[in-house]
N, CA, C and O of each residue as an XYZ file, in Angstrom:
768
protein
N    -147.037     -8.989   -135.916
C    -146.840     -7.563   -135.953
C    -146.019     -7.140   -134.743
O    -146.177     -7.697   -133.656
N    -145.144     -6.158   -134.926
C    -144.295     -5.753   -133.816
C    -145.091     -5.070   -132.713
O    -146.178     -4.546   -132.957
N    -144.550     -5.076   -131.506
C    -145.244     -4.371   -130.421
C    -145.226     -2.872   -130.698
O    -144.412     -2.384   -131.481
N    -146.124     -2.159   -130.055
C    -146.193     -0.717   -130.280
C    -144.952     -0.022   -129.738
O    -144.608      1.078   -130.172
N    -144.282     -0.668   -128.788
C    -143.083     -0.072   -128.201
C    -141.849     -0.642   -128.887
O    -141.657     -1.858   -128.924
N    -141.014      0.238   -129.430
C    -139.791     -0.208   -130.087
C    -138.701     -0.452   -129.052
O    -138.839     -0.074   -127.888
N    -137.627     -1.080   -129.483
C    -136.515     -1.354   -128.585
C    -135.874     -0.050   -128.122
O    -135.704      0.887   -128.902
N    -135.526     -0.007   -126.851
C    -134.852      1.178   -126.307
C    -133.364      0.922   -126.131
O    -132.672      1.707   -125.482
N    -132.864     -0.171   -126.702
C    -131.435     -0.468   -126.604
C    -130.981     -1.135   -127.893
O    -131.792     -1.491   -128.748
N    -129.671     -1.297   -128.017
C    -129.113     -2.113   -129.085
C    -128.143     -3.069   -128.436
O    -127.662     -2.811   -127.332
N    -127.851     -4.155   -129.092
C    -126.942     -5.115   -128.460
C    -125.523     -4.587   -128.425
O    -124.703     -5.077   -127.649
N    -125.214     -3.593   -129.254
C    -123.884     -2.997   -129.224
C    -123.679     -2.202   -127.947
O    -122.575     -2.176   -127.402
N    -124.744     -1.544   -127.460
C    -124.636     -0.768   -126.227
C    -124.541     -1.675   -125.013
O    -123.716     -1.456   -124.125
N    -125.385     -2.691   -124.978
C    -125.458     -3.536   -123.796
C    -124.488     -4.703   -123.858
O    -124.176     -5.292   -122.823
N    -124.015     -5.043   -125.016
C    -123.203     -6.247   -125.157
C    -124.127     -7.445   -125.158
O    -125.281     -7.343   -124.743
N    -123.635     -8.569   -125.615
C    -124.494     -9.752   -125.619
C    -124.114    -10.704   -124.507
O    -124.623    -11.823   -124.448
N    -123.220    -10.275   -123.618
C    -122.922    -11.100   -122.459
C    -124.049    -10.919   -121.458
O    -124.792     -9.940   -121.526
N    -124.175    -11.826   -120.563
C    -125.250    -11.776   -119.585
C    -124.787    -11.182   -118.263
O    -125.265    -11.594   -117.205
N    -123.872    -10.228   -118.301
C    -123.408     -9.591   -117.087
C    -124.536     -8.777   -116.493
O    -125.285     -8.119   -117.214
N    -124.653     -8.822   -115.193
C    -125.642     -8.016   -114.519
C    -124.920     -7.120   -113.537
O    -123.969     -7.545   -112.881
N    -125.367     -5.891   -113.436
C    -124.768     -4.936   -112.522
C    -125.787     -4.594   -111.452
O    -126.948     -4.314   -111.750
N    -125.349     -4.619   -110.221
C    -126.267     -4.274   -109.143
C    -125.826     -2.971   -108.508
O    -124.652     -2.604   -108.549
N    -126.781     -2.287   -107.927
C    -126.449     -1.014   -107.291
C    -125.945     -1.256   -105.884
O    -126.291     -2.248   -105.242
N    -125.124     -0.337   -105.420
C    -124.544     -0.421   -104.090
C    -125.486      0.215   -103.086
O    -126.267      1.098   -103.441
N    -125.422     -0.222   -101.838
C    -126.243      0.362   -100.789
C    -125.753      1.767   -100.438
O    -126.489      2.543    -99.828
N    -124.539      2.095   -100.811
C    -123.956      3.379   -100.460
C    -124.272      4.442   -101.506
O    -123.564      5.448   -101.559
N    -125.256      4.283   -102.307
C    -125.568      5.260   -103.346
C    -124.794      4.949   -104.599
O    -124.401      3.803   -104.822
N    -124.570      5.948   -105.415
C    -123.849      5.759   -106.660
C    -122.483      6.438   -106.544
O    -122.376      7.645   -106.762
N    -121.427      5.669   -106.200
C    -120.120      6.292   -106.006
C    -119.522      6.849   -107.290
O    -118.593      7.652   -107.212
N    -120.002      6.466   -108.459
C    -119.458      6.956   -109.711
C    -120.099      8.258   -110.186
O    -119.677      8.817   -111.198
N    -121.095      8.738   -109.484
C    -121.825      9.928   -109.913
C    -121.072     11.187   -109.500
O    -120.621     11.304   -108.360
N    -120.938     12.124   -110.430
C    -120.264     13.386   -110.142
C    -121.282     14.417   -109.662
O    -122.391     14.504   -110.189
N    -120.889     15.195   -108.655
C    -121.757     16.284   -108.227
C    -121.231     17.588   -108.814
O    -120.225     17.579   -109.523
N    -121.890     18.706   -108.534
C    -121.508     19.996   -109.118
C    -120.100     20.418   -108.710
O    -119.361     20.957   -109.534
N    -119.715     20.186   -107.464
C    -118.374     20.542   -107.002
C    -117.310     19.779   -107.793
O    -116.281     20.339   -108.172
N    -117.575     18.491   -108.036
C    -116.635     17.679   -108.821
C    -116.492     18.226   -110.237
O    -115.386     18.324   -110.766
N    -117.612     18.577   -110.837
C    -117.617     19.019   -112.234
C    -117.002     20.402   -112.412
O    -116.222     20.623   -113.339
N    -117.351     21.333   -111.523
C    -116.934     22.721   -111.723
C    -115.642     23.106   -111.004
O    -115.060     24.146   -111.313
N    -115.182     22.291   -110.054
C    -113.961     22.639   -109.330
C    -112.879     21.577   -109.524
O    -111.802     21.861   -110.048
N    -113.182     20.353   -109.095
C    -112.164     19.304   -109.136
C    -111.733     18.941   -110.557
O    -110.539     18.836   -110.838
N    -112.697     18.751   -111.444
C    -112.389     18.327   -112.808
C    -111.538     19.352   -113.569
O    -110.549     18.960   -114.188
N    -111.881     20.653   -113.548
C    -111.017     21.626   -114.238
C    -109.602     21.687   -113.662
O    -108.631     21.810   -114.408
N    -109.487     21.602   -112.334
C    -108.157     21.621   -111.725
C    -107.364     20.402   -112.171
O    -106.190     20.514   -112.522
N    -108.002     19.244   -112.158
C    -107.333     18.013   -112.591
C    -106.884     18.113   -114.039
O    -105.768     17.715   -114.371
N    -107.747     18.644   -114.910
C    -107.395     18.781   -116.319
C    -106.242     19.759   -116.517
O    -105.360     19.515   -117.340
N    -106.240     20.853   -115.778
C    -105.140     21.814   -115.867
C    -103.816     21.196   -115.427
O    -102.793     21.376   -116.088
N    -103.836     20.474   -114.318
C    -102.614     19.834   -113.812
C    -102.112     18.801   -114.812
O    -100.923     18.767   -115.130
N    -103.018     17.955   -115.310
C    -102.605     16.936   -116.281
C    -102.100     17.572   -117.571
O    -101.125     17.100   -118.156
N    -102.756     18.636   -118.013
C    -102.302     19.338   -119.211
C    -100.915     19.929   -119.035
O    -100.069     19.820   -119.924
N    -100.682     20.554   -117.893
C     -99.366     21.129   -117.631
C     -98.294     20.036   -117.563
O     -97.207     20.188   -118.120
N     -98.612     18.929   -116.872
C     -97.637     17.828   -116.775
C     -97.348     17.244   -118.159
O     -96.204     16.908   -118.465
N     -98.370     17.126   -118.986
C     -98.164     16.623   -120.338
C     -97.305     17.559   -121.160
O     -96.395     17.116   -121.862
N     -97.584     18.852   -121.081
C     -96.794     19.852   -121.799
C     -95.344     19.843   -121.306
O     -94.404     19.946   -122.095
N     -95.185     19.718   -120.000
C     -93.847     19.672   -119.399
C     -93.069     18.460   -119.926
O     -91.886     18.567   -120.251
N     -93.749     17.299   -120.008
C     -93.092     16.074   -120.486
C     -92.772     16.168   -121.978
O     -91.696     15.749   -122.404
N     -93.679     16.706   -122.760
C     -93.474     16.813   -124.206
C     -92.278     17.707   -124.537
O     -91.507     17.412   -125.451
N     -92.135     18.785   -123.799
C     -91.054     19.743   -124.087
C     -89.759     19.396   -123.365
O     -88.789     20.150   -123.442
N     -89.731     18.278   -122.673
C     -88.516     17.863   -121.973
C     -88.153     18.787   -120.818
O     -86.979     18.932   -120.477
N     -89.153     19.403   -120.226
C     -88.936     20.277   -119.082
C     -88.566     21.697   -119.448
O     -88.370     22.519   -118.554
N     -88.462     22.020   -120.726
C     -88.059     23.373   -121.128
C     -89.245     24.322   -121.283
O     -89.065     25.539   -121.269
N     -90.442     23.786   -121.429
C     -91.666     24.562   -121.659
C     -91.563     25.434   -122.906
O     -92.135     26.522   -122.966
N     -90.829     24.944   -123.894
C     -90.616     25.653   -125.161
C     -91.743     25.302   -126.131
O     -91.928     24.135   -126.477
N     -92.492     26.309   -126.567
C     -93.627     26.090   -127.464
C     -93.194     25.503   -128.800
O     -93.902     24.660   -129.350
N     -92.072     25.917   -129.330
C     -91.581     25.387   -130.604
C     -91.300     23.894   -130.501
O     -91.568     23.145   -131.440
N     -90.763     23.461   -129.368
C     -90.493     22.042   -129.166
C     -91.810     21.258   -129.124
O     -91.886     20.144   -129.642
N     -92.829     21.832   -128.517
C     -94.139     21.185   -128.461
C     -94.734     21.068   -129.860
O     -95.305     20.032   -130.203
N     -94.606     22.132   -130.681
C     -95.120     22.090   -132.052
C     -94.432     21.003   -132.860
O     -95.086     20.293   -133.623
N     -93.108     20.863   -132.700
C     -92.372     19.810   -133.408
C     -92.883     18.434   -132.991
O     -93.028     17.545   -133.831
N     -93.151     18.255   -131.716
C     -93.650     16.970   -131.210
C     -94.987     16.624   -131.870
O     -95.184     15.508   -132.351
N     -95.899     17.599   -131.885
C     -97.224     17.329   -132.438
C     -97.186     17.139   -133.955
O     -98.015     16.412   -134.503
N     -96.254     17.768   -134.626
C     -96.114     17.573   -136.069
C     -95.607     16.183   -136.405
O     -95.836     15.690   -137.509
N     -94.919     15.546   -135.465
C     -94.390     14.203   -135.697
C     -95.455     13.128   -135.506
O     -95.304     12.007   -135.991
N     -96.530     13.470   -134.798
C     -97.566     12.469   -134.552
C     -98.201     12.046   -135.870
O     -98.535     12.897   -136.694
N     -98.370     10.748   -136.078
C     -99.010     10.298   -137.319
C    -100.496     10.626   -137.294
O    -101.076     10.887   -136.240
N    -101.089     10.606   -138.464
C    -102.536     10.794   -138.547
C    -103.209      9.586   -137.912
O    -102.560      8.588   -137.600
N    -104.498      9.692   -137.731
C    -105.230      8.557   -137.175
C    -104.956      7.313   -138.011
O    -104.866      7.393   -139.236
N    -104.823      6.167   -137.354
C    -104.625      4.948   -138.144
C    -105.726      4.791   -139.192
O    -106.879      5.156   -138.964
N    -105.347      4.248   -140.330
C    -106.294      4.158   -141.444
C    -107.545      3.356   -141.101
O    -108.633      3.669   -141.586
N    -107.401      2.323   -140.268
C    -108.584      1.526   -139.935
C    -109.572      2.348   -139.104
O    -110.782      2.155   -139.220
N    -109.076      3.254   -138.277
C    -109.960      4.098   -137.487
C    -110.671      5.112   -138.388
O    -111.856      5.395   -138.213
N    -109.930      5.643   -139.342
C    -110.544      6.565   -140.295
C    -111.613      5.852   -141.113
O    -112.686      6.401   -141.363
N    -111.311      4.627   -141.526
C    -112.269      3.859   -142.319
C    -113.523      3.564   -141.488
O    -114.641      3.675   -141.990
N    -113.337      3.191   -140.234
C    -114.465      2.903   -139.344
C    -115.351      4.141   -139.180
O    -116.576      4.053   -139.264
N    -114.720      5.293   -138.945
C    -115.480      6.529   -138.798
C    -116.225      6.877   -140.089
O    -117.366      7.335   -140.046
N    -115.578      6.660   -141.232
C    -116.218      6.963   -142.510
C    -117.414      6.043   -142.762
O    -118.449      6.493   -143.252
N    -117.276      4.754   -142.428
C    -118.377      3.823   -142.618
C    -119.577      4.213   -141.759
O    -120.719      4.170   -142.214
N    -119.301      4.597   -140.502
C    -120.398      5.032   -139.631
C    -121.064      6.280   -140.178
O    -122.289      6.395   -140.155
N    -120.270      7.209   -140.665
C    -120.813      8.438   -141.243
C    -121.644      8.120   -142.484
O    -122.720      8.687   -142.670
N    -121.149      7.211   -143.342
C    -121.889      6.826   -144.543
C    -123.238      6.203   -144.190
O    -124.251      6.502   -144.820
N    -123.243      5.328   -143.172
C    -124.497      4.697   -142.741
C    -125.485      5.741   -142.232
O    -126.672      5.709   -142.558
N    -124.966      6.673   -141.421
C    -125.841      7.715   -140.889
C    -126.375      8.594   -142.018
O    -127.556      8.941   -142.033
N    -125.503      8.954   -142.963
C    -125.928      9.772   -144.099
C    -126.976      9.044   -144.930
O    -127.952      9.639   -145.387
N    -126.753      7.734   -145.120
C    -127.709      6.936   -145.905
C    -129.069      6.930   -145.220
O    -130.101      7.077   -145.875
N    -129.067      6.760   -143.912
C    -130.339      6.764   -143.196
C    -131.003      8.136   -143.274
O    -132.189      8.247   -143.584
N    -130.220      9.185   -142.988
C    -130.795     10.526   -142.978
C    -131.359     10.922   -144.338
O    -132.328     11.677   -144.420
N    -130.749     10.411   -145.399
C    -131.238     10.724   -146.745
C    -132.610     10.103   -146.995
O    -133.374     10.592   -147.827
N    -132.920      9.031   -146.280
C    -134.195      8.340   -146.502
C    -135.153      8.478   -145.331
O    -136.293      8.018   -145.412
N    -134.717      9.096   -144.254
C    -135.518      9.123   -143.036
C    -136.872      9.797   -143.221
O    -137.840      9.450   -142.545
N    -136.938     10.734   -144.111
C    -138.198     11.458   -144.292
C    -139.018     10.896   -145.445
O    -140.070     11.441   -145.780
N    -138.556      9.827   -146.046
C    -139.258      9.253   -147.185
C    -140.306      8.243   -146.730
O    -140.203      7.651   -145.656
N    -141.306      8.065   -147.569
C    -142.361      7.112   -147.260
C    -142.000      5.692   -147.677
O    -142.741      4.750   -147.398
N    -140.857      5.541   -148.347
C    -140.411      4.203   -148.750
C    -138.896      4.169   -148.774
O    -138.232      5.193   -148.931
N    -138.371      2.974   -148.615
C    -136.921      2.804   -148.515
C    -136.493      1.683   -149.462
O    -137.065      0.593   -149.443
N    -135.491      1.955   -150.285
C    -135.014      0.942   -151.227
C    -134.005      0.039   -150.535
O    -132.990      0.512   -150.024
N    -134.283     -1.265   -150.519
C    -133.389     -2.248   -149.909
C    -132.656     -2.963   -151.037
O    -133.253     -3.734   -151.787
N    -131.368     -2.703   -151.149
C    -130.579     -3.281   -152.244
C    -130.613     -4.800   -152.236
O    -130.732     -5.425   -153.290
N    -130.510     -5.395   -151.057
C    -130.480     -6.849   -150.966
C    -131.749     -7.486   -151.512
O    -131.715     -8.591   -152.055
N    -132.871     -6.782   -151.366
C    -134.150     -7.297   -151.859
C    -134.427     -6.840   -153.281
O    -135.208     -7.469   -153.994
N    -133.802     -5.766   -153.692
C    -134.031     -5.225   -155.022
C    -135.379     -4.564   -155.176
O    -135.944     -4.533   -156.269
N    -135.902     -4.028   -154.070
C    -137.215     -3.387   -154.132
C    -137.357     -2.362   -152.999
O    -136.565     -2.312   -152.058
N    -138.408     -1.554   -153.144
C    -138.739     -0.572   -152.121
C    -139.615     -1.203   -151.052
O    -140.423     -2.087   -151.336
N    -139.447     -0.744   -149.832
C    -140.319     -1.137   -148.729
C    -141.038      0.112   -148.247
O    -140.429      1.168   -148.079
N    -142.323     -0.019   -148.031
C    -143.157      1.130   -147.670
C    -143.133      1.382   -146.170
O    -142.967      0.464   -145.367
N    -143.303      2.654   -145.812
C    -143.393      3.057   -144.411
C    -144.765      2.685   -143.874
O    -145.775      2.943   -144.528
N    -144.814      2.083   -142.694
C    -146.060      1.707   -142.044
C    -146.303      2.698   -140.904
O    -145.610      2.662   -139.888
N    -147.289      3.582   -141.076
C    -147.563      4.611   -140.079
C    -147.996      4.023   -138.733
O    -147.670      4.568   -137.678
N    -148.726      2.918   -138.776
C    -149.228      2.325   -137.543
C    -148.086      1.856   -136.644
O    -148.124      2.078   -135.433
N    -147.074      1.212   -137.222
C    -145.968      0.666   -136.433
C    -144.709      1.532   -136.487
O    -143.699      1.213   -135.861
N    -144.781      2.619   -137.233
C    -143.683      3.575   -137.358
C    -142.369      2.909   -137.763
O    -141.330      3.118   -137.137
N    -142.439      2.115   -138.808
C    -141.250      1.491   -139.375
C    -141.570      1.056   -140.807
O    -142.718      1.111   -141.249
N    -140.539      0.628   -141.510
C    -140.731      0.134   -142.869
C    -141.212     -1.308   -142.799
O    -141.024     -1.992   -141.794
N    -141.845     -1.765   -143.902
C    -142.365     -3.131   -143.920
C    -142.125     -3.763   -145.282
O    -142.384     -3.162   -146.324
N    -141.616     -5.009   -145.244
C    -141.461     -5.791   -146.459
C    -142.454     -6.954   -146.387
O    -142.318     -7.852   -145.556
N    -143.432     -6.924   -147.253
C    -144.513     -7.909   -147.220
C    -144.014     -9.324   -147.541
O    -144.438    -10.284   -146.897
N    -143.124     -9.464   -148.523
C    -142.674    -10.793   -148.952
C    -141.953    -11.566   -147.857
O    -142.126    -12.779   -147.738
N    -141.149    -10.876   -147.057
C    -140.429    -11.568   -145.972
C    -141.095    -11.341   -144.623
O    -140.608    -11.820   -143.599
N    -142.222    -10.602   -144.617
C    -142.979    -10.301   -143.406
C    -142.052     -9.713   -142.335
O    -141.998    -10.184   -141.199
N    -141.332     -8.676   -142.741
C    -140.337     -8.061   -141.866
C    -140.602     -6.569   -141.718
O    -140.739     -5.844   -142.704
N    -140.672     -6.129   -140.468
C    -140.718     -4.711   -140.149
C    -139.298     -4.304   -139.787
O    -138.582     -5.086   -139.162
N    -138.872     -3.105   -140.162
C    -137.525     -2.670   -139.803
C    -137.471     -1.162   -139.656
O    -138.230     -0.432   -140.293
N    -136.567     -0.712   -138.811
C    -136.394      0.713   -138.549
C    -134.960      0.970   -138.124
O    -134.244      0.057   -137.711
N    -134.552      2.228   -138.232
C    -133.200      2.624   -137.848
C    -133.258      3.212   -136.447
O    -133.795      4.301   -136.246
N    -132.707      2.492   -135.483
C    -132.744      2.930   -134.092
C    -131.633      3.949   -133.867
O    -130.466      3.591   -133.709
N    -132.012      5.208   -133.854
C    -131.039      6.270   -133.593
C    -131.306      6.925   -132.240
O    -130.888      8.057   -131.996
N    -132.002      6.205   -131.368
C    -132.329      6.728   -130.041
C    -131.326      6.284   -128.988
O    -131.466      6.648   -127.820
N    -130.327      5.513   -129.367
C    -129.355      4.981   -128.413
C    -127.954      5.453   -128.778
O    -127.763      6.141   -129.781
N    -126.979      5.081   -127.961
C    -125.588      5.454   -128.227
C    -125.113      4.923   -129.566
O    -124.473      5.640   -130.335
N    -125.424      3.679   -129.842
C    -125.025      3.048   -131.085
C    -126.235      2.958   -131.997
O    -127.203      2.272   -131.670
N    -126.197      3.635   -133.129
C    -127.329      3.629   -134.054
C    -127.227      2.411   -134.968
O    -126.152      2.106   -135.486
N    -128.329      1.729   -135.162
C    -128.313      0.537   -136.006
C    -129.724      0.191   -136.480
O    -130.715      0.618   -135.888
N    -129.794     -0.589   -137.554
C    -131.067     -1.079   -138.065
C    -131.542     -2.228   -137.182
O    -130.751     -3.075   -136.766
N    -132.843     -2.245   -136.903
C    -133.447     -3.331   -136.138
C    -134.606     -3.915   -136.944
O    -135.284     -3.207   -137.689
N    -134.817     -5.223   -136.777
C    -135.757     -5.971   -137.616
C    -136.723     -6.757   -136.735
O    -136.365     -7.239   -135.661
N    -137.944     -6.869   -137.216
C    -138.969     -7.684   -136.546
C    -139.481     -8.679   -137.575
O    -140.270     -8.324   -138.451
N    -139.034     -9.920   -137.469
C    -139.478    -10.972   -138.383
C    -140.596    -11.761   -137.725
O    -140.416    -12.361   -136.665
N    -141.769    -11.750   -138.381
C    -142.878    -12.548   -137.873
C    -142.471    -14.016   -137.873
O    -141.781    -14.481   -138.781
N    -142.903    -14.734   -136.854
C    -142.550    -16.150   -136.733
C    -141.279    -16.356   -135.933
O    -141.006    -17.470   -135.486
N    -140.509    -15.319   -135.748
C    -139.307    -15.391   -134.898
C    -139.467    -14.365   -133.776
O    -139.534    -14.723   -132.600
N    -139.526    -13.110   -134.147
C    -139.603    -12.030   -133.157
C    -140.839    -12.150   -132.280
O    -140.792    -11.862   -131.084
N    -141.947    -12.578   -132.883
C    -143.193    -12.676   -132.126
C    -143.113    -13.707   -130.999
O    -143.936    -13.672   -130.084
N    -142.139    -14.626   -131.043
C    -141.948    -15.597   -129.960
C    -141.446    -14.931   -128.681
O    -141.454    -15.551   -127.617
N    -141.012    -13.684   -128.775
C    -140.420    -12.990   -127.622
C    -141.329    -11.910   -127.047
O    -140.868    -11.031   -126.319
N    -142.606    -11.973   -127.367
C    -143.584    -11.069   -126.767
C    -143.335     -9.615   -127.096
O    -143.260     -9.239   -128.266
N    -143.205     -8.793   -126.063
C    -143.006     -7.361   -126.258
C    -141.580     -7.029   -126.690
O    -141.270     -5.873   -126.976
N    -140.729     -8.018   -126.738
C    -139.352     -7.810   -127.186
C    -139.215     -8.504   -128.540
O    -140.208     -8.604   -129.261
N    -138.061     -8.973   -128.905
C    -137.933     -9.709   -130.154
C    -137.344     -8.928   -131.309
O    -137.205     -9.466   -132.407
N    -136.990     -7.657   -131.087
C    -136.315     -6.924   -132.151
C    -134.965     -7.573   -132.392
O    -134.274     -7.951   -131.446
N    -134.588     -7.704   -133.655
C    -133.344     -8.385   -134.031
C    -132.366     -7.403   -134.658
O    -132.759     -6.374   -135.208
N    -131.081     -7.743   -134.563
C    -130.027     -6.960   -135.203
C    -129.036     -7.921   -135.843
O    -128.880     -9.063   -135.408
N    -128.374     -7.438   -136.877
C    -127.302     -8.186   -137.527
C    -125.983     -7.685   -136.958
O    -125.662     -6.502   -137.071
N    -125.215     -8.591   -136.343
C    -123.904     -8.231   -135.800
C    -122.888     -8.373   -136.921
O    -122.554     -9.485   -137.332
N    -122.398     -7.240   -137.413
C    -121.485     -7.249   -138.556
C    -120.148     -7.897   -138.228
O    -119.572     -8.587   -139.069
N    -119.650     -7.684   -137.019
C    -118.348     -8.236   -136.650
C    -118.387     -9.756   -136.585
O    -117.509    -10.431   -137.123
N    -119.409    -10.291   -135.926
C    -119.507    -11.743   -135.763
C    -120.303    -12.404   -136.875
O    -120.361    -13.630   -136.961
N    -120.916    -11.590   -137.726
C    -121.743    -12.079   -138.829
C    -122.792    -13.077   -138.347
O    -122.858    -14.221   -138.798
N    -123.609    -12.592   -137.410
C    -124.679    -13.434   -136.882
C    -125.836    -12.548   -136.422
O    -125.683    -11.339   -136.249
N    -126.985    -13.173   -136.231
C    -128.162    -12.475   -135.752
C    -128.223    -12.533   -134.236
O    -127.875    -13.543   -133.624
N    -128.671    -11.429   -133.635
C    -128.953    -11.390   -132.203
C    -130.377    -10.891   -132.042
O    -130.912    -10.216   -132.922
N    -130.984    -11.225   -130.919
C    -132.377    -10.864   -130.686
C    -132.525    -10.391   -129.250
O    -131.864    -10.899   -128.344
N    -133.401     -9.411   -129.054
C    -133.626     -8.894   -127.713
C    -134.591     -9.829   -126.977
O    -135.760     -9.956   -127.340
N    -134.071    -10.473   -125.943
C    -134.845    -11.448   -125.169
C    -135.729    -10.756   -124.130
O    -136.874    -11.153   -123.913
N    -135.192     -9.732   -123.499
C    -135.921     -8.921   -122.525
C    -135.308     -7.531   -122.561
O    -134.380     -7.289   -123.332
N    -135.802     -6.625   -121.752
C    -135.344     -5.232   -121.800
C    -133.829     -5.132   -121.670
O    -133.276     -5.374   -120.597
N    -133.154     -4.771   -122.771
C    -131.709     -4.589   -122.758
C    -130.901     -5.871   -122.763
O    -129.672     -5.803   -122.746
N    -131.528     -7.031   -122.784
C    -130.802     -8.304   -122.797
C    -130.872     -8.914   -124.201
O    -131.943     -9.276   -124.689
N    -129.700     -9.015   -124.834
C    -129.604     -9.528   -126.192
C    -128.906    -10.875   -126.172
O    -127.939    -11.073   -125.437
N    -129.410    -11.818   -126.997
C    -128.809    -13.147   -127.094
C    -128.611    -13.477   -128.571
O    -129.210    -12.853   -129.446
N    -127.755    -14.475   -128.833
C    -127.623    -14.973   -130.203
C    -128.947    -15.617   -130.599
O    -129.596    -16.269   -129.780
N    -129.344    -15.434   -131.851
C    -130.573    -16.052   -132.335
C    -130.430    -17.568   -132.240
O    -129.506    -18.138   -132.819
N    -131.340    -18.229   -131.511
C    -131.236    -19.687   -131.353
C    -131.226    -20.418   -132.705
O    -131.831    -19.961   -133.675
N    -130.535    -21.546   -132.748
C    -130.357    -22.330   -133.966
C    -131.665    -22.891   -134.523
O    -131.726    -23.248   -135.700
N    -132.700    -22.975   -133.708
C    -133.956    -23.579   -134.173
C    -134.660    -22.755   -135.250
O    -135.568    -23.257   -135.913
N    -134.251    -21.492   -135.433
C    -134.909    -20.631   -136.416
C    -134.239    -20.710   -137.784
O    -133.014    -20.741   -137.896
N    -135.074    -20.743   -138.817
C    -134.602    -20.765   -140.206
C    -134.088    -19.381   -140.584
O    -134.819    -18.395   -140.493
N    -132.834    -19.310   -141.006
C    -132.227    -18.036   -141.365
C    -132.199    -17.798   -142.876
O    -131.713    -16.761   -143.329
N    -132.704    -18.728   -143.639
C    -132.559    -18.658   -145.092
C    -133.258    -17.444   -145.702
O    -132.818    -16.951   -146.741
N    -134.324    -16.954   -145.095
C    -135.052    -15.824   -145.680
C    -134.719    -14.499   -144.983
O    -135.256    -13.459   -145.363
N    -133.848    -14.520   -143.977
C    -133.500    -13.303   -143.245
C    -132.544    -12.454   -144.085
O    -131.663    -12.985   -144.761
N    -132.721    -11.181   -144.038
C    -131.857    -10.238   -144.746
C    -131.600     -9.055   -143.812
O    -132.299     -8.866   -142.817
N    -130.585     -8.269   -144.156
C    -130.272     -7.079   -143.366
C    -129.699     -6.013   -144.283
O    -129.179     -6.315   -145.356
N    -129.796     -4.794   -143.861
C    -129.274     -3.669   -144.628
C    -127.787     -3.527   -144.334
O    -127.371     -3.557   -143.176
N    -126.995     -3.372   -145.381
C    -125.541     -3.223   -145.182
C    -125.149     -1.769   -145.234
O    -123.971     -1.442   -145.088
């Protein structure tokens, strides 16, 4: 059974590399304060905007010339539009079922019931708990397979990496690794 605490990360947010970042003794140099946000940033944006407008119009500052320039820009590349649409479709699919007590998994050809105790769906035949992690930057389905995930204690939530077409598993807080080869993948499934 999965731990009572769900994963607070996804491997897409953290990456699956083992890079570690340490803090500097000088504080956090990347942190913006109020002066930076309310004074420096607007001034910088205004200057950059003016320089961009100046460059686009060829130094004439002619609004008609700027409109012609922007009309020539192509639409977003089709692959970017497709990527955005796929993400929207996935989110819509989840939201359509988020309030339901059961979820139909096409790959299994059956409904999986919501488990109130673990706050996720459960498939008895494959002994898999799963939920849609929408608490992080990258929203994705996460799975807890008994016999695999339970080897990782309080961690062990798994994800399907669509790009690499492989399973990854959370080894420790925010640290994701490829699922070791010793595990049988024949009964593993994921939502597409």
